Every structure is written in C-alpha cells, then in structure tokens.
LUMBARO-850350 format. One line per field, with one value per residue (C-alpha): z, y, x. Coordinates in Angstrom, 1 decimal. Each point is the difference from the previous one (the first is absolute). Layout:
BEGIN
Z (Z:...)
Y (Y:...)
X (X:...)
//
This chain:
BEGIN
Z (216.6:-2.7:-2.5:-3.2:-2.8:-0.4:-1.8:-3.0:-3.4:-0.6:1.6:3.1:1.4:3.3:1.7:3.5:-0.5:2.7:0.4:1.6:0.2:2.3:2.1:0.4:0.9:2.7:1.4:0.4:1.5:2.6:0.9:0.6:2.4:1.9:-0.4:2.9:-0.9:-2.9:-2.4:-0.9:-3.3:0.4:-3.2:1.1:-2.3:-3.0:1.3:0.7:-3.5:-1.6:-0.8:2.8:-1.9:-1.8:3.0:2.3:-2.3:-0.2:3.7:0.7:-2.5:1.9:3.3:1.5:1.8:1.0:-2.0:1.7:-1.2:1.7:-1.3:-0.2:-3.6:-0.9:1.8:-1.6:-3.5:0.8:1.3:-3.3:-2.0:-1.4:-0.3:3.8:1.9:2.0:3.2:0.1:3.0:-0.7:2.7:-0.2:2.9:-0.9:0.7:0.5:1.3:-2.5:-1.8:-2.0:3.1:-1.3:-3.4:1.7:2.2:-3.0:-1.8:3.0:0.6:3.2:1.4:2.6:3.0:2.3:1.5:1.4:-3.0:-2.3:2.2:-0.1:-3.7:-0.8:2.3:-1.5:-3.4:1.1:1.1:-3.4:-1.8:2.1:0.4:2.5:-0.9:0.1:2.3:1.0:3.0:-0.3:2.9:-0.2:1.7:-0.8:-3.6:0.8:-3.1:0.0:2.7:3.5:2.8:2.7:2.6:-2.2:-1.0:2.6:-1.1:-3.7:0.7:2.3:-2.7:-2.7:2.1:0.8:-3.7:-0.6:2.5:-1.9:-3.3:-1.6:-0.4:0.4:1.4:-2.6:0.9:2.5:-1.5:0.1:-2.0:0.8:-0.2:-0.4:-1.1:-2.8:2.6:1.4:3.9:0.4:3.5:-1.1:-1.8:3.3:1.7:-2.6:-0.2:3.8:0.1:-2.9:1.8:3.2:-1.9:-2.0:3.3:1.6:-2.9:0.0:3.9:-0.8:-2.4:-3.4:-2.2:-3.0:-3.3:-0.2:2.0:-1.9:0.3:-2.3:-3.1:-2.7:2.1:3.0:-2.3:-1.3:3.4:3.0:0.0:3.6:-1.5:-2.5:2.1:-2.4:-3.0:-1.6:-2.1:-2.8:-2.0:-1.6:0.4:-2.2:-2.9:0.6:1.7:3.4:2.6:0.8:-1.0:3.7:0.0:-3.2:-3.7:-1.8:-0.9:3.6:0.6:-3.2:-1.5:-3.6:-1.0:-2.1:-1.8:-2.8:-1.1:-3.5:-2.8:-3.6:-0.8:-1.7:-1.3:-0.2:-1.1:0.0:2.0:0.5:3.3:2.4:-1.1:2.6:0.6:1.3:2.1:2.0:-1.7:3.1:-2.4:-2.5:-2.4:0.9:-3.6:-3.3:0.6:-0.9:1.9:0.2:0.7:2.3:-0.5:3.7:2.7:3.3:-1.6:-0.3:3.5:-0.7:3.1:-0.6:2.9:-2.1:-2.3:-0.4:1.7:-1.4:-1.7:-3.3:-2.1:-3.6:-2.5:2.9:2.0:3.0:-0.8:2.3:-0.4:-1.3:1.4:1.2:-0.4:-1.9:0.0:-3.1:-0.6:1.1:-1.7:0.5:-1.1:-2.2:0.0:-3.8:-0.4:-2.7:0.7:-2.5:0.8:1.4:1.9:3.4:3.2:3.0:3.2:2.4:0.1:1.9:-0.8:-2.1:-3.0:2.0:0.0:3.0:2.7:1.7:3.0:-2.1:-0.9:3.5:1.1:-2.8:1.0:3.7:0.4:0.4:-2.7:1.0:-1.3:-3.3:-1.3:1.5:-1.6:-3.6:-1.7:-2.1:-3.3:0.3:-1.1:2.1:-2.2:1.7:-0.7:1.2:0.7:-0.2:2.4:-1.9:2.4:-0.8:2.9:2.4)
Y (95.6:0.8:2.5:0.9:2.5:2.8:-0.9:-2.1:0.5:-3.5:-1.4:-2.0:-3.2:1.8:2.9:1.6:3.7:1.6:3.9:1.5:3.4:-1.7:-1.3:3.2:1.6:-2.7:0.7:3.7:-0.9:-2.3:2.5:2.5:-2.4:-0.3:3.3:-0.3:-3.5:-1.2:-2.3:-3.5:-1.4:-3.7:-1.7:-3.5:-2.9:2.0:3.0:-2.1:-1.2:3.5:-0.2:1.0:2.1:2.3:0.5:0.6:2.8:1.5:-0.1:1.7:2.7:0.7:0.2:-3.4:0.0:-3.7:-3.1:-3.3:-3.6:-3.3:-1.9:1.2:-1.1:2.4:2.9:-0.8:0.1:3.4:1.4:-1.2:2.1:3.1:1.7:0.4:2.7:-1.6:1.7:-1.5:-2.3:-3.7:-2.4:-3.7:-2.1:-3.7:-1.8:-3.7:-1.4:0.3:3.0:2.5:2.2:1.2:1.0:1.9:1.8:0.9:1.3:2.2:-1.7:0.2:-3.5:-1.3:-2.0:-1.8:-2.8:-0.7:-2.3:3.0:2.3:-2.5:-0.3:3.7:0.9:-2.7:1.3:3.4:-1.2:-1.4:3.0:2.4:2.3:0.3:-1.4:2.0:-1.9:0.5:-1.9:-1.5:-0.7:-2.4:2.1:-2.5:-1.1:-3.2:-0.3:1.6:2.2:-0.4:-1.0:2.7:-2.4:-0.3:3.7:1.0:-2.7:1.0:3.7:-0.7:-2.2:2.6:2.8:-2.1:-0.5:3.6:1.0:-2.3:1.9:-3.0:1.4:3.1:-0.4:2.0:-0.8:-1.6:-1.5:-2.3:-1.0:0.2:-3.1:1.5:3.6:-0.8:-0.7:3.2:-0.1:-3.3:-0.1:-1.4:3.5:2.0:-2.9:-0.3:3.8:0.2:-2.8:1.4:3.3:-1.9:-2.0:3.1:1.9:-2.8:-0.3:3.9:-0.1:-2.5:2.3:-0.8:3.1:-1.2:1.9:-1.3:-1.6:-1.6:-2.2:1.4:-2.0:1.0:-0.1:1.7:2.7:0.6:-0.1:0.2:3.2:-0.8:-2.9:1.9:0.7:0.8:-2.2:-1.6:-3.2:0.1:-3.0:-0.7:3.5:1.1:-1.9:1.6:-2.9:0.3:-2.4:-1.0:1.0:0.8:2.8:1.6:0.1:1.2:3.2:0.6:0.5:1.8:-3.1:-1.3:-3.7:-0.3:-3.2:-0.8:-3.6:-0.7:-2.6:-0.4:-2.3:-3.0:-1.3:0.8:-2.7:-1.1:-3.0:-1.7:-0.3:-2.8:0.4:-0.8:2.5:-0.7:-2.9:-1.9:1.8:2.0:2.5:-1.1:2.7:0.7:0.6:0.9:2.6:1.2:-0.9:2.2:-1.7:2.1:-1.2:0.3:-2.7:-1.1:-0.2:3.7:0.5:0.0:-1.7:-3.4:0.9:2.5:-2.7:0.9:3.4:2.1:3.2:1.3:3.0:-0.8:2.4:2.3:-2.8:-1.9:-3.7:-2.9:-2.8:-2.9:-3.3:-0.7:2.1:-2.1:0.3:2.3:1.3:0.3:0.6:2.7:-0.3:3.0:-0.6:0.3:3.0:-0.3:2.1:-0.8:-2.2:2.4:2.1:1.0:-1.8:2.0:-2.2:2.8:3.7:3.2:-0.4:3.3:-1.7:-2.2:-2.9:-2.2:0.8:-2.2:0.1:-1.3:-3.0:-0.5:-0.2:-2.5:-2.2:0.2:1.7:3.5:2.5:-0.4:-3.4:0.8:2.5:-1.8:-3.4:1.5:-2.2:0.7:-1.0:3.2:2.9:3.1:3.0:3.4:3.1:3.6:-0.9:3.7:2.7:2.9:2.1:-1.5:-2.5:2.5)
X (-49.4:-2.7:1.6:-1.9:0.4:-2.5:-3.3:0.8:-1.7:-0.9:-3.3:0.5:-1.8:-0.2:1.5:0.3:0.2:1.7:-0.8:3.0:-1.7:-2.6:2.8:1.7:-3.3:-0.6:3.4:-0.8:-3.5:1.6:2.7:-2.8:-1.6:3.3:1.6:2.4:1.3:2.3:-1.6:1.2:-1.3:-0.2:0.8:0.3:-1.1:0.7:-1.9:-3.2:0.2:0.4:3.8:2.4:2.5:-2.4:-2.3:3.0:1.3:-3.5:-0.5:3.4:-0.8:-3.2:1.9:0.4:3.5:-0.1:-0.7:-1.0:0.4:-0.6:3.1:3.5:0.2:-2.8:1.9:3.3:-1.7:-1.3:3.2:1.7:-2.5:1.7:-3.2:-0.4:1.8:2.9:-1.2:-3.5:-0.1:-1.0:-1.1:-0.6:-1.4:-0.4:3.3:0.8:3.4:2.6:-1.4:2.1:0.8:3.3:-1.4:-2.7:2.4:2.2:-3.1:-0.8:-3.4:-1.8:-0.6:-2.4:1.1:-2.5:2.0:3.6:0.8:-0.6:2.1:2.8:0.0:-0.3:2.9:2.2:-0.8:0.9:3.4:0.6:-1.3:2.1:-3.0:-2.9:-3.3:-3.2:-2.2:-3.7:-1.2:-3.4:-2.4:-2.9:-2.7:-2.8:0.0:1.9:2.1:3.6:1.1:1.6:-2.4:-0.2:1.5:3.1:0.1:2.6:2.5:-0.4:0.5:3.0:1.6:-0.5:1.4:3.1:0.5:-0.6:2.7:2.4:-0.7:-1.7:-3.5:-2.1:-3.5:-2.0:-3.6:-2.4:-3.1:-2.9:-3.1:-3.8:-2.1:-3.4:0.3:-2.3:-2.8:-1.1:-0.4:1.6:1.5:3.3:0.8:0.2:1.8:2.6:0.5:0.5:2.4:2.0:0.4:1.2:2.5:1.3:0.3:1.9:2.4:0.5:0.6:2.8:1.7:-1.6:-0.2:-2.1:-0.4:-3.5:-2.7:-2.8:-3.0:-2.6:-0.9:-2.5:-3.1:1.6:1.3:-3.5:-1.8:2.4:1.9:1.2:2.0:1.9:3.3:2.9:-0.9:-3.0:0.3:-2.6:-0.5:-3.4:-1.2:2.9:-1.6:-3.4:-1.7:-1.8:1.4:-3.5:-3.6:-0.7:2.5:-1.4:0.4:3.2:-1.8:-0.8:3.7:0.7:1.6:-0.3:0.6:3.3:-0.6:-2.4:-0.1:-1.5:0.2:-1.1:-2.9:1.5:-3.2:-3.8:-2.3:-3.7:-1.0:-3.4:-1.8:1.0:3.7:2.6:2.7:3.5:1.3:-2.6:-3.0:-0.6:-1.8:-2.4:-1.6:-3.5:-0.9:1.5:2.7:3.5:3.1:3.2:3.5:2.2:3.5:1.4:-0.4:1.3:3.6:-0.3:-1.3:-3.7:-1.4:-1.7:-2.2:-1.6:-1.5:-3.6:0.4:2.8:-1.2:1.1:-1.0:-0.4:-1.9:-1.0:-1.7:1.0:0.4:0.8:2.4:-1.9:1.1:3.4:3.1:2.5:3.8:0.1:-3.5:-3.6:-3.2:-2.8:-3.5:-0.7:-3.8:-0.3:2.2:2.6:3.2:2.8:2.9:2.7:-2.5:1.2:-1.1:0.8:0.4:0.7:1.1:-0.7:-3.8:-0.2:-1.5:-2.3:2.5:0.4:2.7:2.6:-2.3:-2.9:2.2:1.0:-3.6:-0.6:2.8:-0.3:3.4:1.4:1.0:3.7:-0.1:-1.8:2.7:3.0:-0.8:-0.1:2.7:3.0:-1.8:-2.0:2.1:0.1:-0.5:0.9:-1.8:0.6:3.6:1.2:-1.3:-1.3:-2.0:-3.4:0.4:1.2)
//
C-alpha cells in the first residue's frame, strides 16, 4: 500500500497531492444522499491510487462504518493498521481457491461467497480457526462476473444455512453488483434491482437474517435511492470523481476531486521549426518554439494513449502532450513561452485553478476517470494534506 510522509521540504520530480479534507467532505456528502444506509468506503487498489491506509482512516473519521477491498490481502493490511478502529467492518470479495480464509476469519473480516467451492473452503478454515466466519452471499443479478446464478441460489443459501447451524459461519450479508448503473435509464437497472429483491426475499424466507443487504455502487448511490437498502458501497465517488459524465459532474453531487497530479518541468528549451518531438516524430514543431519536458511517463501511469491529446496546465495555460508519451517523460509545446525549469506542470486536479481534471484525461485517452487515478504508479509520491480535522472541513 502507498504510505508517504507529509509534504516534504525538498522539491519533487512529481507528486500526487491527496486532499484528505476533500475526502472527508465527500464521505459526508454521500452519507447525506443515503441517510438511512450505512456507508462502505471502497479502498481497493490502494484506494484507487490515493493510498488505502490514509484514505481509510479519513473515511472512517467522516462516518464510514465499513471498508471494502477486492483482495483479502488488501483487507488484512487494513485490519493490521493500528490507526483504524478495531470495530470498523472490513469486507473483501475477490477470492480464488486456496486463499487466506483462516487469516481472514481470525482478522474478523467479512468474506464473500458465490460458489460451493468457496463455501467449502471457508467452512474448513472456520473449523481450523475454531471460530465462525463472517460470510456475505453474493448473487449474480446480471453483471455476469462473480456471484451465484439465480438457478443455483437455493443450493448456496441452503449450504450456508447448514454451516451456520453448525456454528461454522454467520451469514452477515446478501449482496450484488449493478452492471449499468452509470447509464441512466438502462433497462438492466430495474431488472437487476427486481431480481435482487426476489433473491433476498427467498434467502430471508429460508431463515437468513443478514446484517446488511446491498447492491448500490457509486452511481446507484448518487442516483438510485431505491437501491440503497442497508448499505451503499462508494468507490470512485469517494475520491470526488463522477462515475460517468452522463450522471453529472462531481460538483453536481457536492463532491470534490481528492487527487492533484503535478510535476516540475525538467527542461525548457528553444527549438527551430520542423523539429521532431519524441519517438516516431508524430509531432513536428510548426515553427520556432519552446518545448517543456515533463518528467513523468507511462511508467508513472500516464496513458500512452494520451499521446498528442493529454492536457497539462503550465504557466496558467493549457498545453497538450506533443508527440508520444515515453516511459519516463513527455513533452509539451510551450508556444514560445519561457517558464523556468522547475516550474509546475499540473496534469489534473479539481479544476479550481483552470487545470485539467481526471475526466479531461479520460476523454483524451479514450478511457474512464477511474483508470486515470488508479494507474498512477508508485514512483509518484503521495503527499497528504489536511490530514487533521480542524472544523474547517466540517
């Protein structure tokens, strides 16, 4: 997991500034949108590139009572963090055969079960651990990834109830995941919600008494109050990014982007016209100009697909990646401007200073903003600001 000290005094080649006050405010805004449901802060993939430990702490401070990860290793690392309250619930859902079931049980994690093989492994681990597992049963209501098919749901529920009667597990949750909640009006949304209600009702008729029932991800949290049930799982929205432009901008939902990615210009130089720039000479200067070297590249998570299109703010003006993004660097055409070496180049942030946003980079790269922030690599230090609550971010 990314773990960095507060802002250093020495200049950095690049930095991803993480505004924890913005994250706490986002948690409060999301809680207000789902006032009758608990909130799970999803901090998988190192909190979408923001740093899982620091973001988890900030989210819990702001009222999140659950944390969610994909892998059990991510969840175990969170449980080992002394900065998190011991009573915060942590759930992980991406399991493969032979996973660390016993360790998860002993760490009091909630684990997801979608298939008989997983039920067998978790019950055997519970026997070895000498304590019941906390198990959430996942239904595939239409996403087609993990989750039990409706036709097999009775078998999974029956098996889990047998194990519960033997004291090997406790069924703590029933859950599923939307496929198209980020596409308003998509017919699958209503169909999945109806099927989820049906499968939950069946499980409860059989005697399941879950602590939480949940299907709402970030877009459903923002736009589908009927899907909130007992718990909402907020991922990308937690970090102040809209799940899709069709749903609205972050500000439409009272959210603020948490990450600002910037670098220090490594070089500024004059070049003549007709000068090739970067590999393949896909950009050739139209005339005499100045070039700025930005010392981050695809090894740092800058999309190579943004070659020729990625926006950067330098000296108060939007510039565009000139030519190909290389492994460690890319170039912008400064159009004759002469900022000093060391000047700031802002790739994306909240947009307050006119800088591009992660969504702008997503559009330039033909991808989604989730990928833009999550892919920022470990060579870029995360610098945390506003770590302490002081009333100003209330």
